[in-house]
C-alpha positions as a printed Julia matrix, in Angstrom:
310×3 Matrix{Float64}:
   6.62   41.11   -3.52
   7.0    42.91   -6.83
   4.96   42.01   -9.9
   8.1    40.67  -11.6
   8.78   38.38   -8.62
   5.19   37.12   -8.72
   5.61   36.38  -12.42
   8.73   34.31  -11.69
   6.89   32.3    -9.02
   3.94   31.74  -11.34
   6.24   30.64  -14.19
   7.95   28.18  -11.84
   4.62   26.69  -10.75
   3.4    26.31  -14.32
   6.66   24.56  -15.24
   6.03   21.83  -12.66
   4.07   18.86  -13.95
   1.27   17.22  -12.01
   3.62   14.38  -11.1
   6.31   16.84   -9.98
   3.84   18.4    -7.53
   2.78   15.0    -6.15
   6.4    13.88   -5.81
   7.39   17.11   -4.06
   4.5    16.79   -1.59
   5.35   13.15   -0.8
   9.06   13.87   -0.31
   8.17   16.78    1.98
   5.96   14.46    4.08
   8.71   11.83    4.32
  11.25   14.41    5.45
   8.78   15.84    7.98
   8.5    12.39    9.55
  12.3    12.05    9.65
  12.47   15.32   11.56
   9.59   14.69   13.99
   9.76   11.0    14.9
  12.32    8.73   16.51
  11.44    5.28   15.05
   9.54    5.43   11.74
   8.95    2.34    9.59
   7.64    1.82    6.04
   4.97   -0.81    5.45
   6.25   -2.72    2.42
   4.2    -5.44    0.75
   5.92   -5.52   -2.63
   2.8    -3.93   -4.12
   3.04   -0.97   -6.49
   2.07    1.69   -3.93
   4.63    0.59   -1.34
   7.22    0.3    -4.12
   6.56    3.92   -5.17
   6.68    4.98   -1.52
  10.1     3.34   -1.11
  11.29    4.99   -4.33
  10.23    8.38   -2.93
  12.04    7.64    0.35
  15.2     6.77   -1.58
  14.9    10.14   -3.36
  14.17   11.99   -0.11
  17.41   10.81    1.52
  19.74   10.52   -1.49
  22.68   10.22   -1.55
  22.52    8.78    1.99
  20.69    5.49    2.75
  16.99    5.45    3.66
  16.68    6.27    7.35
  13.72    3.95    7.94
  13.31    0.19    8.22
  10.69   -1.75    6.26
   7.89   -3.86    7.74
   6.05   -6.6     5.85
   3.02   -8.32    7.36
   3.43  -11.73    5.74
   0.19  -13.71    5.44
   1.99  -16.83    4.24
  -0.26  -16.82    1.17
   1.77  -14.37   -0.89
   2.46  -14.51   -4.59
   5.96  -16.01   -5.03
   6.85  -13.32   -7.58
   6.19  -10.64   -4.97
   8.28  -12.25   -2.21
  11.18  -12.72   -4.64
  10.91   -9.04   -5.6
  10.74   -7.93   -1.94
  13.88   -9.82   -0.93
  15.8    -8.66   -3.99
  14.97   -4.97   -3.38
  15.9    -5.22    0.32
  19.28   -6.73   -0.59
  19.92   -4.28   -3.43
  19.45   -1.19   -1.24
  20.84   -2.63    2.0
  17.53   -2.11    3.82
  16.43   -3.45    7.19
  13.33   -5.65    6.92
  11.01   -6.69    9.74
   8.61   -9.53    8.9
   5.45  -10.01   11.0
   4.28  -13.53   10.18
   0.6   -14.47   10.34
   1.63  -18.14   10.2
   3.74  -17.68   13.32
   0.73  -16.32   15.22
  -1.4   -19.25   14.02
   1.29  -21.76   15.09
   1.38  -20.18   18.56
  -2.39  -20.37   18.89
  -2.82  -16.6    18.96
  -4.83  -16.58   15.72
  -7.15  -19.11   14.07
  -7.54  -19.87   10.39
 -10.75  -18.57    8.88
 -13.19  -21.04    7.27
 -12.8   -19.26    3.92
  -8.99  -19.57    4.04
  -8.31  -15.86    3.61
  -5.7   -14.36    5.9
  -5.91  -10.66    5.07
  -8.23   -9.98    8.05
  -5.7   -11.78   10.29
  -2.95   -9.22    9.64
  -4.14   -6.75   12.29
  -2.71   -8.5    15.36
   0.78   -9.19   13.9
   0.96   -5.6    12.66
  -0.13   -3.9    15.86
   1.97   -6.22   18.05
   5.08   -5.54   15.97
   4.49   -1.78   16.15
   4.22   -2.06   19.93
   7.19   -4.38   20.41
   9.5    -2.39   18.14
   8.24    0.95   19.51
   7.6     2.36   16.04
   6.14    5.86   16.43
   5.39    6.58   12.74
   4.21    3.95   10.26
   4.17    4.8     6.55
   1.33    3.28    4.52
   0.65    3.42    0.79
  -3.08    4.14    1.13
  -4.63    6.55   -1.36
  -7.91    8.43   -1.0
  -9.2     7.3    -4.39
  -9.11    3.59   -3.47
 -12.03    3.2    -1.08
 -14.49    5.34    0.9
 -12.85    4.58    4.27
  -9.53    5.78    2.88
 -11.08    8.89    1.36
 -11.63   10.42    4.82
  -8.11    9.66    6.08
  -5.65   12.38    7.07
  -2.03   12.35    5.87
  -0.95   12.1     9.53
  -3.43    9.73   11.19
  -3.16    9.48   14.97
  -3.58    6.01   16.53
  -3.99    5.27   20.23
  -1.95    2.82   22.32
  -4.03   -0.03   20.85
  -3.38    1.18   17.26
  -7.06    2.11   16.93
  -8.35    5.02   14.88
 -10.78    7.56   16.37
 -12.2    10.1    13.88
 -12.8    12.6    16.7
  -9.07   12.8    17.45
  -7.9    13.49   13.91
  -6.39   16.89   13.3
  -6.91   19.5    10.58
  -4.14   19.73    8.0
  -4.49   23.26    6.69
  -1.76   24.61    4.4
  -0.08   21.17    4.46
   0.99   21.59    8.07
   1.19   18.21    9.8
   0.96   17.63   13.54
   2.92   14.6    14.69
   2.43   15.06   18.43
   1.47   11.87   20.23
   1.49   10.47   23.74
   3.81    7.6    24.8
   2.47    4.35   23.35
   0.58    6.1    20.56
   1.81    6.35   17.0
   0.95    8.09   13.74
   0.11    6.39   10.44
   1.5     8.45    7.56
   0.15    8.35    3.99
   2.41   10.23    1.53
   0.38    9.02   -1.48
  -2.97   10.25   -0.14
  -3.58   12.62   -3.04
  -2.39   10.25   -5.78
  -4.69    8.2    -8.01
  -4.01    4.78   -9.5
  -3.3     6.49  -12.82
  -0.86    8.91  -11.15
   0.99    5.96   -9.62
   1.36    4.19  -12.96
   2.38    7.36  -14.81
   5.01    8.0   -12.14
   6.26    4.4   -12.41
   6.6     4.92  -16.17
   8.38    8.27  -15.79
  10.82    6.98  -13.17
  11.42    3.59  -14.8
  10.49    1.73  -11.6
  10.58   -2.06  -11.76
   7.51   -3.96  -10.51
   6.77   -7.63   -9.84
   5.91   -9.35  -13.11
   2.3   -10.14  -12.07
   1.34   -6.5   -12.64
   1.64   -7.14  -16.39
  -0.41   -9.53  -18.51
   0.72  -13.15  -18.39
  -0.87  -16.56  -18.82
  -1.98  -18.13  -15.55
  -4.24  -20.97  -14.38
  -7.15  -19.29  -12.56
 -10.68  -20.1   -11.47
 -13.79  -17.97  -11.01
 -15.06  -17.23   -7.48
 -17.11  -14.28   -6.28
 -16.84  -12.62   -9.67
 -13.01  -12.67   -9.62
 -10.26  -14.78  -11.2
  -8.3   -16.37   -8.32
  -5.11  -18.41   -8.33
  -5.22  -21.85   -6.71
  -3.06  -22.34   -3.64
  -2.7   -23.92   -0.21
  -5.3   -21.52    1.15
  -8.1   -23.32   -0.71
  -8.05  -25.07   -4.06
 -11.01  -24.7    -6.42
 -14.04  -26.81   -5.6
 -15.49  -29.39   -7.98
 -17.79  -26.69   -9.35
 -14.95  -24.22  -10.01
 -13.2   -24.91  -13.29
  -9.55  -23.94  -13.72
  -8.82  -22.04  -16.92
  -5.57  -20.88  -18.51
  -6.16  -17.16  -19.13
  -4.24  -14.03  -20.03
  -4.53  -11.9   -16.87
  -2.75   -9.33  -14.75
  -3.09   -8.01  -11.19
  -4.03   -4.43  -10.41
  -3.24   -4.81   -6.72
  -1.25   -7.3    -4.64
  -2.34   -8.97   -1.43
  -3.21  -12.36    0.01
  -3.7   -14.86   -2.84
  -7.01  -15.97   -1.33
  -8.71  -12.6    -1.84
  -6.78  -10.85   -4.61
  -8.3   -11.33   -8.02
  -6.76  -10.96  -11.45
  -8.37   -9.13  -14.36
  -8.49  -10.22  -17.99
  -5.88   -8.13  -19.78
  -3.48   -8.07  -22.7
  -1.49   -5.18  -21.18
   2.05   -6.54  -21.39
   3.72   -3.11  -21.32
   3.43   -0.13  -19.02
   1.96    1.98  -21.84
  -0.83   -0.56  -22.31
  -1.46   -0.72  -18.56
  -1.83    3.07  -18.39
  -4.29    3.05  -21.31
  -6.28    0.27  -19.63
  -6.48    2.12  -16.29
  -7.45    5.4   -17.97
 -10.48    3.65  -19.48
 -11.49    1.83  -16.27
 -14.38    3.0   -14.1
 -13.55    0.75  -11.12
 -10.76    1.27   -8.58
  -8.32   -1.58   -8.23
  -9.63   -2.53   -4.78
 -13.24   -2.35   -5.92
 -12.51   -4.65   -8.83
 -10.1    -7.18   -7.34
 -10.16   -7.33   -3.52
 -12.63   -9.74   -1.93
 -11.67   -8.71    1.62
 -13.15   -5.26    0.98
 -16.47   -6.86    0.01
 -17.03   -8.86    3.2
 -19.38   -6.12    4.44
 -20.37   -2.56    3.59
 -17.93   -1.3     6.21
 -15.16   -3.92    5.9
 -12.33   -1.43    5.44
 -13.77    0.95    8.03
 -13.88   -1.89   10.58
 -10.29   -2.88    9.88
  -9.21    0.73   10.22
 -10.85    1.07   13.64
  -9.26   -2.21   14.76
  -5.81   -0.94   13.84
  -4.86   -2.58   10.52
  -5.27    0.17    7.93
């Protein structure tokens, strides 16, 4: 290659923003999956990461429809704002939605309620059973390496055995962004297009693309009570005890999950610009600050990953 050609390539690279590079990588991963797998599915919770992942999939296949279905593992303890958003987005884009219901498994006696009322740890069986029943061979997740130490070691293409379990010894190198999707019958691959993104990247991309989010991601007044160092919303999963006082506070959510273990943070960030400024000054990841299920033990997320949830 001539020196002038090298200059052109270098100029092109320098013209790409950080977000352009991340977007290009994620779209490449999504298209790789479309070319290598027969039945992919996108895990969609209505949280910001899965929303960005769906936005990237829409871009990857435009102007044709998204080639993948969506899968939501519904704990039954979801924020109403998030379920309303989920159903509206599915209808707007004409998407196919599979719902794996934790409540259904409880009603059939296949799962038991936990004493603490939280259902996030109960999502593993509905998820893995739905993957098996629907014969999904690639499952997109919105996990990012900056969120938690168990996620930091994850590959972009993460091989799972016939029981959906993760074995670190079977994970493959991903040199030069080459991804190996080979798997035996019954196995599948978890795919993480946002692996190299940070929480700040996600929010800056949401701002750039004008992506709508559920309203709970922005500051609003809400009755909450303090438990385990977090502001929780009362619900059917377990109202506050006599010692837990309900307060009307200005809060927002940095992450979305089961109401029983997802805490709000004090915030006056009512706009996306204020949210970005708030995150830029934070020294805690969103899961570290607001997810009680990750604090159940030192290896809570690692255990769930081995069992087949993450």
